[in-house]
N, C-alpha and C positions, 0 to 999 in steps of 0.2 A: 504493500500500500504506500503510495506517495502521500506522506502526512501533510505536506504543504498544499497540495492541490486536491487531496481527497479522492484521487483516482486509483482504480485497480490496474496494476501493470501485469499483463498476461505474458506467459512464456511464448516464444515463437512457435507457431504451428501447434498450439495446445489443443485446439479443436480436433485437428487431424489425428493427433495421438490418442485423444479420448475416443474418437470414432473407431480407430484401429483396435484399441483395447476392448471396446464394447462389442465389436463384431467377432473378435477372437473368443470372448466369453460366451457370446451367443452360439457360435459354432460348437463350443465345448459344452453346451447345454447348462451353463452357469447363468441362469436367466436373471437372478436378482443382481448379480454383479454387472452383467451386461446392461441392465436397465439403469443402474446407477451411473455408469460411464456415459451412456447415450443421453441421459437427462442432463448431465453436466455439459455435454457437447451442445445440446439444444439451447441451453441457457446462453451459450456463447454465440450461437447462430440459429435463430428460429426459422430461417428460410430454407434450410437444408431438408428436402423431402426424404432423402435416404435415411437421415437420422430419425425423422419422425416415423418412418415406416419400420425402422428397427425397433423403436419404442413400442409400436403396435404389436410387433411379433413377440417381444418380450412379455407384454401384458397378456397376450393370448396364451403363451406357454405357462404363465403363472396363474391362469384361470380368471384373470381380471377382465371378464368379457365386456362388462358395461363400460369400463374405462377405455378398453380397446375400441369399442364401437364409437364412443364419443370422439376419440382422437382420429379415427379413420374418417368419420364424417367430416371433421374439421379439415382434414387434408383434401378431401374431395371438394368441399366448398371453396377452398382457397386455390384450387386448380394446380396443386403441386404434383410433381412426379408423373409417373405413367398412369394416366387416368384409368384405363381399363384394368390394369393390374391391381390398383388400389380398390377399384369397384368390386373386383372378384373377391378380394379379402373382406371387404365390407359386407357383401352379400353372404359370405360364409359365416360371418359373425352373427348376422341376423337369423340365419337358419339355425345356428347353435342355440340362440336365445329363443327360438320358436316364435319369432316376430314376423309371421308370414304376411300379414297385411302390409307391413313396411317393406318387405321384399317386393311384393307386387307393385306397390306405389313407386318404388325406386326404379324397377325394371321398366315399367310403362313409361316413366318420364324419360329414361335413357333412350328407349326405342323411338319415342316421339321426337326427341330433340337432337339426336345424333345421327348424322348421315354417313359417317365414315367408319362404321363398325364392320370389322372383318366378318365375312359370311359365317365362318365356323363359330366365332364368338357370339354372333347374333343368334344362331340356332341354339347355342348353349343357354343364352339368356331366355329364349322362348321356352326351352325345356324346363328351366328353373321356374319360370312364371307359371307354367302348367302345374308343376309339382307343388308350388306354394299355394296355388288356388285350391287344389284338392285338399291339401293339409289344412287350409283355413276353413274349408267347408266340412271337414270331418267332425262329427260330434265327439267331445271328449269322453273317453272311456274311463269310468271310475274303477281304479285299481285298488281301492281300499276294501278289499274283500279278504276274508279269512277262510272261507270254505273252499276246499279243493275243487268241488264241482264248479264253482264260479270261475276259478282260475283256468280250469280245463275249457270252459266255454269261451273264455277269452282267447286262449291259444288256438282253439279250433277255428277261430276267425281267419287264421293264417291259411287254412286249407279251403275255406269257403269263399275267400275273396281272391280275385286275380289282380288286385291293384297294389303294386309295390309301395306306393305312398302310405297306404293303410298298414301294410306289413311293417314298415319302418316305425310307425307310431306304436304298434303293438309290441314290437321288440324292445323299444325304449322303455315301455312300461314294465315289461317282464324283467328288466334289469333290477327292479326293486323287489322282486319276489323270489321265493324258494321254488325253483323250477323243476325239481325232481319229479313231481307228479305229472308234469306235462312233457317229460322227455320223449315218450313214444311219438307225440305229435311233432316235436322238433326234429326227431330222427326222420320221420316220414317226409317232412318238408325238405330236409337236406338231400334226401335220396330221390326227389322228384326233379327230373331234368328241366321241366318247364318253368320252375320257379327262378326268380331273378338272382343272378350270381352275386350282386351287391348285397342283397338282403341275406343271402346264405353266409356271406362273410361275417355280417353282423351277428347272426345266430351262432356261428362257430366261435366268434370272440366272446359272446355271452357265455357259452358252455365252458370256454377256457377260463374265464374270470370266476366262474362258479366251481372250478376244479373238478369238472365231470371226468370220471376215469373210465367210462364205458367206451366200447368200440363204436364208432360212428361212420357211416358211409356217406361221402359227399360226392355228388355228381354235378359236374360243370363242363360245358363245352364238349359234350360227348365222351368225357372221361370220368372214371370213378376212382375214388381213393378212400381207403379205410384209415381213420385216424383215432387217436385217443386225445381228446381236447386238452386234458391236464398235462400231457407230455409234448404238446406241440412246441416246436422250436422255430421262432420266426427268423433265426439267424440263417436258415436255409435260403431265405430270400435276401437277407440284409447284405451278405458279402457281395453278391452281384449288384444289388442296388447301389451300394456305396461306390463300387468301382465305376459304374456307369456315371454316377453324379460327379465323381472326381474328374473323369475325362471331359464331361460337359463343362464343368467349372473352369478347367484349364483353357477350354476353347472359347467360352462365352462370357465368363464373369467380368472380364475387363472390357470386352467389346460391347456387350449388351447385358447388364445385370437383369433387366426385366425379362429378356428372352430366356435367360438361364432359369429364372424362378418359374416361368411358365412351363418350360420343359421339365423341370423338377416336379411340379405339381401333376403334370400328365403322367409321368413315370410312376410316382407314388400311388396315383389313382389306379393305374393299370395293375400294379402289383397287389393292391388292396382287393380289387375285384377278382383277380386270379386266385388269390389265397384260398386254400392251403397248397394249391399247385404252384409250381415254379415255372418260369419261362422255359420253353423247350430249348431255345438257343441260349447258351451261356457266353456268347461272344459280345463282350461289353462294348467294343467299338462299333459293332453293328447297331446295337441298341442306341448308343449315343447319337449316331448319324440319323436314325429314324426319329428320335425325339427332337433333334435340332430341326429337321424338316417339318415335323408336325407343329412345333411351336411357331415356326415362321408362317405356316398356313393359318394357324389360329389368329395371328396378328395381321393377316392379309398381305404379307410381304411377297413380292415377286422374287422367286428363287429358281435356281437351276439345281434340281435334285441330284443330278450326277456329280456336279461340282462339290456340293456339300458332302456327299458320300466320300469323295476323294480326300476331303479334309481329315477324315478319320481312317484313311487307309483301306477302305472297302469299296466295293462296286454297288451301284444302285440295284443291279440284278440280284445281288446277294441279300439285300435288305427288303426287297419287295414283300415277301411273306410276313415279315415283322411289321412293316408299315401297315399292311392290311389288318393285322392282328390288333395293333394299337387303335385303329379307327373303329374296329368292331367293338372294342371295350368302351371307347368314347361314346358310342351310340347307346350303350347300356347305361352308362353313368347318368345319374339324375342331377349331378352338380357340375 
């Protein structure tokens, strides 16, 4: 502090150092420390959209959804950063908070006011609008039931309805219950090929969280796999997932951070819907090339697919089946 003038003297490049430390802590999943560094950086420069976005991500990881929502909304209103990337994060927060009316209002406003939305992203918004409309119209199901027969009736709705949106709501409610009495119903659901792969992943994770030790048959995409939920190891996917993200980060993080983040979200969504199966191809460079191309298409960028494939040392002919697989999953995804 300069005592004569009463001014604070900052070290050179202090903000950049704080941001660097904050992002390092964020990557290391030390979210409280990351938040502290990024908030200090924000106090030095409140115009930096990347710093604000980092704060939002920290708040999300710490479960501070309401604060994350308010901060994300502020960024959107001020027009900072990549608008569509921040919009996607904002909508995901609203979905988590089950504020479906606000989701619908936001998407309708964007569709009416924005003419430069990439076709793939526009379709994604339309799908999310339909999803939120259905969720908003669903009557709330009272789960404060103690009788096994009543819980069974609730679970049976999974077999009686063909709407994934209703299934998601039921699964969320089953998370609060002792599900042992409805295991036969959940097993039947997982073994039925026609049910949505995304909701099957949700049920499987529910069984894992409840430490279910029975053998369960899961059918997805024409394949069947027998698993014991309590013994499932997500590391089967995580090694490949991490390697692909590492390759993408090296290629895209400096050139286009927003494109990298979009590619990352597509990849993690793909693996989530595929779970407990793992990708047939374990060629990380092929997957990285496909995700780079898909993210560009989401953003409406004009690209040469063959040239992008070459960046990763692969040919476009090699990755065509993976490219098709990614888009098949994207069509299934509700988000």
